[in-house]
matplotlib code that plots the C-alpha trace (Angstrom):
import matplotlib.pyplot as plt

x = [-0.2, 2.2, 5.2, 8.6, 10.9, 12.8, 9.6, 6.6, 3.0, 1.4, -2.2, -4.9, -8.2, -10.8, -13.8, -16.5, -14.5, -10.8, -8.1, -5.5, -2.2, 0.1, 3.5, 3.2, 5.8, 3.7, 6.6, 7.1, 3.5, 4.4, 3.1, 6.2, 4.5, 1.1, -0.4, -3.9, -6.0, -7.2, -5.1, -5.1, -7.3, -9.1, -8.8, -10.9, -10.7, -8.6, -6.1, -6.0, -5.4, -2.4, -1.0, -1.3, 0.5, 3.3, 3.5, 3.6, 6.4, 8.4, 8.0, 8.9, 12.0, 13.1, 12.9, 15.0, 12.1, 11.9, 10.0, 6.6, 3.8, 0.6, -2.5, -5.6, -7.8, -10.4, -11.2, -11.4, -8.2, -9.7, -10.2, -8.8, -6.9, -5.3, -4.4, -2.8, -0.7, 0.4, 1.4, 3.4, 5.1, 5.9, 7.3, 9.8, 8.2, 8.4, 5.6]
y = [6.4, 8.4, 7.8, 9.4, 9.7, 6.5, 4.6, 6.0, 5.2, 2.7, 4.2, 2.1, 3.2, 0.9, 1.9, -0.3, -0.4, 0.3, 0.1, 2.7, 2.7, 5.6, 5.8, 9.0, 10.9, 12.5, 14.7, 16.6, 16.1, 14.6, 11.6, 9.7, 7.4, 5.9, 2.8, 2.0, -0.7, 1.8, 0.3, -3.3, -5.2, -8.6, -9.9, -10.0, -7.4, -9.5, -10.2, -6.6, -5.7, -8.1, -6.5, -3.0, -4.2, -5.6, -2.3, -0.1, -2.4, -2.0, 1.8, 1.9, -0.1, 2.2, 5.0, 2.9, 2.3, -1.2, -0.7, 0.9, 1.5, -0.2, 2.0, 0.1, 3.3, 1.7, -1.1, -4.7, -6.7, -9.3, -9.8, -7.0, -5.2, -8.5, -9.2, -5.8, -6.3, -9.7, -8.4, -5.7, -8.2, -10.4, -7.3, -6.8, -4.3, -5.1, -4.1]
z = [13.9, 11.8, 9.5, 9.0, 6.1, 7.1, 8.1, 6.2, 6.7, 4.2, 3.9, 2.3, 0.8, -0.6, -2.6, -4.2, -7.5, -6.7, -4.1, -3.5, -1.5, -0.6, 1.2, 3.3, 5.4, 8.0, 9.4, 6.2, 5.1, 1.8, -0.2, -1.3, -3.9, -4.8, -6.4, -7.4, -9.1, -11.8, -14.5, -13.4, -15.8, -16.0, -12.5, -9.4, -6.7, -4.3, -7.1, -8.1, -4.4, -4.4, -7.5, -5.9, -2.9, -5.0, -7.0, -4.0, -2.6, -5.8, -5.8, -2.1, -2.6, -5.5, -2.9, -0.5, 1.9, 3.5, 6.7, 6.8, 9.3, 8.0, 8.2, 7.1, 7.3, 9.6, 7.1, 8.4, 7.9, 5.5, 1.9, -0.3, 2.7, 3.6, 0.0, -0.4, 2.7, 1.6, -1.8, -0.1, 2.1, -0.9, -2.7, 0.1, 2.6, 6.3, 8.8]

ax = plt.figure().add_subplot(projection="3d")
ax.plot(x, y, z, "-o")
ax.set_aspect("equal")
plt.show()
C-alpha cells in the first residue's frame, strides 16, 4: 500500500492515550500533513478519534486532496480506527 501526490496514504497510529493521522506521499517520501488528539480535550477516545478524522480531512482538502488510500496500520477496523475514518469521510475525503 502506498500513496502518491494526487492520492496520498492516510496512515493511522493509535496508542493507549492518543490517536494520530498523517497524509503521506510515498513517492517523494514526504508527510503532507498531520493531525492528532493531543489537543482535543474533554471527550472520550472515540469522539476524539472522530475529531481527528475531521481535522485531517480539513487539512487535506486545503491541500486539494480528496482521494486517499486508507492505511489502518494493522489495527482492527473497529472503535477508534472506525471513528477516525468516519470523521474523515464526513470531512470530505474519499476512500
